[in-house]
C-alpha positions, 0 to 999 in steps of 0.5 A: 529451519526454513529458508527465508530467502528466495532461491538465488539460482545455482551457486558458483562452484567456488565458495569461500569460508570466512572464519573471521567473525568479530562482532555479533549483535541482534540480527547482524554480524561483522566478519573481516577479510571479506575481499571479493564480497559484493553488496546484497550478496547472499551468504550462508552463516554456519553456526557452531552446531552446524545449523546453516542460516541464510544471510545477506550482505548489508555493507562492505567497508574495506575488508569488513562485511556486515551480514544480516542473518535472516533467522537471527543470531541466537546461538552464534559466537565469534569463534565457531561461526563461519560465513560462507560466501557464494557470489549469489544475490537474492532472486525471486522465481517468477512465472504465471504460476505465482497467481493463486499462491500463498507465499511467506514474506520471502516468496516461499510457498506456504499453501501446501501446493507444489513448488513454484514452476518458475520461468525466470528469476528476478533480482528482488531489488528490481531495476530502475524505471527510465523516467523518459519511458514512463507514461502518465497515469490516466485511466480510471480505476473503479474501486467500488468505494464512493469516497474514493471513486467520486472524490479521490479517484485512483488511476492506473499506475498511481501510488496512493497510501491509506493513512489509518490509525491503529484499530481502524478497518484499513485492512478490511478496506484494502481487501474490499478494494482488492476484490472489486477493483477494475479499469473502467471500460476494460474487461480485464480484471486486476491481478492483485499482489497483496503483501502483509508485513508483520501481521498477527496469525489472526490477521493472516487468517482473515486475509486468507479467508477473505480472498478464498471466500470471494474467489479473489484468490484465483487472481491474487498473489498473497505474501504473508510475513507474520509478526513472529517471523524474522524481522529482517524478512520484513524488509524483503517482503515488499521487494519480493511482492513488487518483483512478482508484480513487475514480472506480471505487468511488464512480461505478462501484460497484466494490470497489477494492483499491489497492496502493501500493509503495513508500511509502519511495520516495515519502517519499524523493522528498518529502525531495528536493523539500523539500531543494531548497526549502530547508525546515527538515528534521525527523527524519532530514531528512524534512520536518515535514509528512510525516505530513500528506502521508501522511495525505492519501493513506491517508485516501482509503480507506474506505466511504461510507454508501449506496454499494456501492463501497469503497476498500481500501488495502495499502501496502508500506513498506521499512524502512531497516535493518529499523528499525520505529521509522524515521520512515516506518513510525513515522508510517504506523503512526499513520495506518493500522489495523495493520501486516503485518510481514515477517521477515528470519529467516523469509525466510532459513529459506525460509518464504514469505510470511515474515510475523512474526505477533507484531508484526503487527496488524489493528485492524479484525479483530474487525469482520469476523470471527465468526458470520455473517461468517467462522466462529464459531470464527475469533476464538477460534482466532486468540487461541489460535494467538497464545498458543501461538506466543508461548509457543513463541517464548519457549521457543525463546529459553530453549532456546538457553540451557539446551538442549532436554533441560532442558525439560519434556514440556509445554514441548517440545510448545509448542516443536514447535508454534512450528516447525510453525506457521511451516512449515505455517501461515505458510508456503504457498509461493505457494499460496492457501488458502481461509478454511476451509482456514486455520481447519482447518489451525489446528485441526490444529496445535492438536490436539496440546494437551489441551483443558485447555491451550487456555484461549482457546477456549470449551468449546462451540467446543472440543467442535465443532472440537477433536480431541485427538491426543497426538503424544507418546504416539503417538511413544513 
């Protein structure tokens, strides 16, 4: 049976066998007389038939230790099972050789290549980033997606989730961003660390194929935890991925984009382990510490003063029943700096990517746009697009009640804008756009409005970029 934990380095000479297993359930077992055992320590679990499985100490209470068995507890019993402690902790081999490799959820190569040539080993739990040393994210990242670049800008060092529904093309959007993301004004490409958790064989094949076909695999570290892999390995996958990202960012001075999919699968694994430990459940059965656990992942993004590298996070989250108030998206929203929301209605209408811009938000957008960063009209045109589209959406609802014939000429102008905005600005069918193309397209859509109606844009910006075109008059 394959090992599902990164090597922990040389084991100490002294190991202790514990033949005191008192409880076995799900992925967990409890052993007594555990003096000298530490939290998060790696252990070997020896089954009655001699099969050796890897485990991790989840809890130490008095002389009892709770062990998470990474290959499951099938075939284990209380009498014949031995827990061997080694005084070692979960560590990931790191080095430049990670780039271009495909690994399982725990960092073991599965691409048929040679073993990883490690220059160091790092604790998969990482080290807390000193808040005083954090640098404020302020550099614009061009993703090639107009609804993000123009209206919900991602900046280097930010953590931004994508709220999706089951069946929506969130993975396709993430792959497109991974292939085209770059820091504006920089010649350096992003290194992408892509961690897929609980995915099917079909999804894993899709990720492999897309990265290979676009040649993005040459700058990608791909972690794949499959749905039939051990559940508890899913808890290790994002930590291993972030450990690789931190090494590449802080020691190799690289811009690193970490994409985690799907956080919902991770939280389901967290709930399953909590239930096996018979913990008191919180909202909808999820453990009460889920907020803290997610924060320990998401807060590993950022920039550090004096370091050229950075870690930027995009995490995909499938909302059960498309419910944005579900505990997983609800808690994620408190930790992260905004959200990108995908719309099932836009997806049904064939608009790709189906980003619903009104509930979407990037709290750090203003730190990364404007003169000297993107373009002087960026903030104003984004505000105006929001205002015009919001009014068009309201009129669309009103139109369904009173009919379009009851609307004024001005109202019909906003109604037509809302449709064109979704089709021509949000929709781009897999084609990447530069920021200049995005902003120019925004002004094309706004050209139907007289300058007096564009109240969110200063006169000097209007004079430079706005070219009024009365489409109503031309049509008549």
